[in-house]
C-alpha positions, 0 to 999 in steps of 0.5 A: 196501372197500379191502384193505390189501395191504401190511399183509397182506404184513407180517402174512405176513412177521411170521408167517414170523418166528415160525417162525424165532423158535420153531425154536431151531436152534443155529447158524442165524439164529434166534440173531440178536437180532432173531429172538430178540425176534420174539415182540414181533410179536404186538403188531403182530397185535393192532394191525392187528386193531384197525385192520381190525376198527374200520374194518369194524365201527365203524358196523355193530354197532347191534342184537343181531343185528349183534352175534351175527353179528359173534361168529359171523363172528369165531368162524368166523374163528379157532376151526376152525384153533385146534381143529384144531391143538389136536386134533393135539396131543391126538392126539399125546399119546394116541400117546405114551401108547400108546408108553409102554405099549409101553416107548418113551418120548419126552422127557416123559410123555404128558399132563404139564406144559403138556399135562396134561388139565386144560388141554384145556377152557381151550384149547377155551373160549379162556380159557387166557390170561385166568386165572393158574390156567391155563397160557397156553402149554399145548398149542399155545402160540402160541394164547394170542394167539387166546385174548386176541384172541377176547374182546377182539373180543367186548368191542369189539362190546359197547362199540359196541352198548351205548354207541355214543355213548361208544364212542370215549372208552371205547376210548381210555380202555381203550387208555391204561389198558392201556398204563399197566398194562403200563408199571407191570407191573400183575400182577393182570391177565395181561401178555398180556391187557393187551398185547392190549387196549392194542395192539388199541384203539391199532390202532382209534385208529390207524384213526380217525387214518388216516380223518382224514388219508387224503386227504393222501397223501404223495408217493413220496419222502416216503412211502419216507422215512417207511416206511424210518424207521419200519422202522428204528426198529422194528429198532433198538428190537428189537435195541438197546432195553432189555427189556421192549419191549412199550409202545414197540413197540406204539406203533411198530407203530401208527405203521407201520400208519398209514404203510403204510396209504397204500401210498405209498413204494417199500417198499410197492410192493415188498410189493405184489408178488403173493407177499407178499399171498398169504403174508399170506392164510396168516398165521393158518394159519402162526401156528397150525401152525408150533409143531406142525410144529416139534414134529413135526420135533423129535420125529422128530430125538429118535427118530433120535437115540435109535436112531442115537446121533447127537446132533441135539439140544442143551439150553441154559439159557434167559434165564429162570432155571432153565429149559432150551431144546432146540435142533436142531443138525446140527453146522455153520452151513450145515446148520443154516441149511438146516434152518431153510429146510426148516422154513419151507418145511414150515410154509408148505406145511402152512399152505397145506393147512390154509388151504384145507381148514380155515381158508377153509371156516370163514370161508365157513361164517361168511359163510353163517351171517350171510347165512342161506345155509348150503345154498349150493353151494360153487362160488357162494362168494365169495373168502375174505378175513379180517381 
């Protein structure tokens, strides 16, 4: 089965953009309009997941066993990394609690606010984004995406198993209704849930379109023009469009997936160079660990500031009324951008380790479970690939 290397590359680059978006370094590129709106790239993750999952499983979910294998495989794809980072944050709150008992307090009391004990179980069950009573951004805040994605996967599998003849119509209906609800700001269902449903099933529809037209591959000139045009449109909407951008960008992301799936233009050729697909393999580890790495760095700077008296942190009003955002600041644009580069490198290094020792073993476990080969020796394992 063909692997879409360019789409993998884009997923890795989007994950890197999230590092910049969440770093909040005062005089760095984090403050450019494009990076301030990078949270919209979650729509690309949803759409690409729908594209790849539909391609792989649309004709392979006919029996209860197929569905159970799908669920186990998908769970092993994301849950080990999610739980590992969640345990890190819980462990850090325990450390804060111990330090507080010894008279050393950091920014906020341990196990308070978005890291209260009541948020632990919803995070473990991946339901924090589905119910308004839970805090979707609690503990490892990027994991709200995994919360939505996991149960959208389950919904997809149940539709294909229970109603195979109506599956395509139901997928289209769910996609359209979710986009309408997003546009109308339908509040009874959490915004992020509607976002995930609409973009995921739009991605599935995109694959159906691709399957019909894949034999009509454009030449390199037309391919390059199409690639440049769709990237330019995405950039323009993210920098000049009026908020909210969710619906417009969701559709543009699907168009970009369709165009770059052909890998016909010069941009695709550049993104096929080895470093980019290699980065794409780390996308989930980068996405789930980057908040933890940024948090450790900000905490370290807080401690340094407390004992040295040198201000390295600045609180500024956020776009949400009445809230503040803490920025890292070294006092100069050059040093702030060098700090930004250090954060990116640190996240990639940590992600490489977590991919090797947490994410990849989880994927292998899911494959062994599926094939009933849990006792298989590690040296016989196939290369790890994940949607």
